[in-house]
C-alpha positions, 0 to 999 in steps of 0.5 A, a space after each residue: 498419565 495423560 497430557 492435557 493440551 487445550 486448543 481453540 476450535 480452529 486450532 483443533 481443526 487445523 491440527 486434525 488436518 495436519 494429522 490426516 495429511 501427515 505433511 502439509 504446507 502453509 499455503 495448503 492450509 490457507 486454501 483449505 480453511 479460507 484464512 489469510 496467511 497471517 492468521 494461519 501463521 499465528 495458529 501454526 506458531 501456537 501449535 508448535 509452541 505446544 509441541 504438537 507440530 514441527 515446521 521447517 522451510 523448504 525452497 521450492 521452484 515456481 513457474 511464472 509466465 514471461 512477457 511472451 507467455 502473457 501475450 499468448 492466448 494459446 500455444 501456436 500449434 494448438 491454434 493450427 491444430 484447431 483449424 484442421 477439420 480436414 486435410 489442409 495444405 501448409 500454404 492454405 492453413 498459413 493463409 487462414 491463420 493470422 499469425 506471425 511468421 516466427 510463431 507459425 514456424 514454431 507452431 508447425 515444429 512443436 505441433 509435429 513434435 507433440 504429435 498434434 498433426 503430421 505432414 503428408 506429401 501428395 503430388 509434391 505438395 505438403 498437407 497437414 492432417 490430425 495426428 495422435 496427440 497424447 501430451 498434457 502441455 496445453 492443459 498445463 499452459 491454460 492452468 498456468 494462465 488461470 493461476 498466474 503461477 504454479 509450483 513445479 510438481 513432478 507430474 508437471 515438470 516435463 511440461 514446464 521444462 518445454 515451456 521454459 525452453 520456449 521462453 513462455 515461462 520462467 522459474 523463480 525460487 520461493 521459500 515454502 513453510 511446511 509442517 508435520 506432526 511432532 513424532 516425539 509426542 505420543 498423540 494417543 496420550 494427549 487429551 485435547 479439550 477446551 476447559 470451561 470455567 464458570 462462575 457457578 464452579 467458582 462459587 460451589 468449588 466444582 472447578 476442582 473437578 476440572 483437569 486444569 494444567 499445572 502452570 509453573 511460575 518462576 520469578 526472576 530477580 532481574 527487572 521485567 520490561 515489557 517491550 511494545 511495538 509502534 503503531 503501524 500508522 506511525 511506522 508508515 509515517 516514519 517510512 514517509 520521512 525516510 523517503 523524503 529525506 532520501 530525496 534531499 528534503 530537510 524537515 521543518 516544524 511549526 506550532 499547532 496553535 497558529 495565527 490567522 496571519 500565517 495560516 491565511 493572510 500570508 497565503 493571500 487568503 482574503 479576510 472574508 474567505 469562507 475557509 476563515 468562517 467559524 464553521 470551518 476552523 477551530 478558534 482559540 478562546 482568547 480576549 486579549 490581542 497577542 502580537 506575534 513577534 515573528 510578524 515583523 513590521 516589514 512583512 506585515 506591511 507587505 502583506 497588507 498592501 498586497 491584500 489591499 492593492 497588490 503592492 508590487 506583485 503585479 496583482 490588483 489585490 483583493 481591494 477589501 478591508 484588511 485588519 491586523 486584529 483579524 490576522 492576530 486571531 489564534 486558531 488551531 492550524 487548518 493546514 501545514 502550509 502555515 509551517 511552509 510560510 513561516 519557514 520562508 519568512 525566516 529566510 532561505 537560500 535561493 535553492 531549498 527543499 523542506 518538508 513537514 509531517 504533522 497534525 492539522 485541525 478542521 471542522 470536517 464531518 467524520 466519514 470514510 475519508 475525512 477526520 477533524 484531526 488529520 496528518 498532512 505532508 507539506 513540502 516546498 521546493 525553491 530554485 531558479 527555473 522550477 515549473 509545474 513539470 518538476 512538481 509532477 515529477 516529485 509527486 510521482 516519484 514520491 508515490 511510487 516510492 510508497 508503492 502507489 503506482 496510479 496517480 493522475 493530475 487535474 487543474 485545481 484552484 487555491 488562493 495561494 498557488 497559480 497554476 494549481 493542481 489536484 493529484 488523485 491516487 487510486 484506491 482499489 475499493 474507493 476508486 480515485 481519491 484526492 490526495 495531493 493538492 499543490 502548485 506554484 506559490 503566487 508572487 502575492 505569497 512569495 514577494 512580501 516575504 522577500 522570496 524571488 525564486 519560484 516555489 513549488 508547494 504541496 500538501 499531501 493528505 498522507 492519511 489517504 496514502 496510508 489507506 492505499 498503502 494498507 488497502 484500508 477502505 475507511 480512514 478511521 481504521 488508522 486510529 482504531 484501538 482494535 488492532 487485533 481485528 485490523 492486523 488480521 487483514 493480510 495487507 496490513 500484517 504483511 506490510 507492518 511485519 516488513 516495515 519492522 524487519 
């Protein structure tokens, strides 16, 4: 009796390719079908579970260019060889070619060894003439320059040994997945097909003519628990937390529903600032005035005086009307800086490092880099002698810990920091995107709360870091429910799998 195994169209194509080759690799299949590694891996896993193939790991060596190899545009002896249109003395060719002394000497030695040219002596003077060249070293070098790395195959082994001896390449060991057909299965007895079950077949009973596989069902007495996975973006946020904790930060927390006092007034944002208009924030419907017990009379008076005339901060203040009723308006917080201000008001030591990663809400139009609900990674550092260079160092160290190498800063303006900066990170598709505004809290912010040391502050747009980390060009993909298509993206799949490991 024939064994029926049902395969999808792409599964059948890949299986036929494996049958034809007899033995192939994961990498070769990716190239042959122009599919990402994660996709091919899932197909191979399916074929192996159906008993059609066997896979195994093989350690292979690859050749990669050293720094010297990357600097060379061609081998020194090839450059000398290309200049030999006639018989030329060694001194003359040395003058024609702009080359370091050590490279020239190595080029002469290796050119003679390879047979590119030979030396003849006439009247006591040495000349170079074209030789009988037969090796493939130059082709191997140029092929490696193009591909950046190559498997060390038997036919290329001697070339790579020479390039390794000359410190132009180095070897690295890599694990390669190879697959072969399962020799314990008689392929001739397998009928490969894809059953098509239609509504008409169910109604007429013709489905009985289909050669459907028998699926044995068994039930366990033990309760069944279906394990789930965390969303890859949640995994990313946990990585960010681990990085900040490893850098000596302590986590702080704050409410989603916030008073304008903590969201704006304590941050020295005037009560007539555009950011406080209804088109930029979400108000909470509440007719009754609710006083926040955390707003002590002393802090409220200090903040009010700072707005009116600068108090004792050295500032002139905003010199406009300030009303407590406006400060006690409830909103959905528009930034996690409100959490930082609450923390400072609670009292801190002279040296401190705090962070929070949480949601914020603004009336932003939805596009590739904006959402009305977004995560922000807020941080504050306090201590004597802190300056803007310390802030640059922290943001650069944080970025590199996430593998984001390209970051640059430009001056910015915020009502609550001076000096202020805007940090930009580089996205391969979107270019430079703003991701980390920050600066040093103004005395108008810290002194009313009783803080007398410099305080560095930033509000990292952590969703934009996630876009760079996973190489996503649209912020909405982070919250997509269509994870099947998203996880086919190789960058997301590799990093998600790495994080889980």
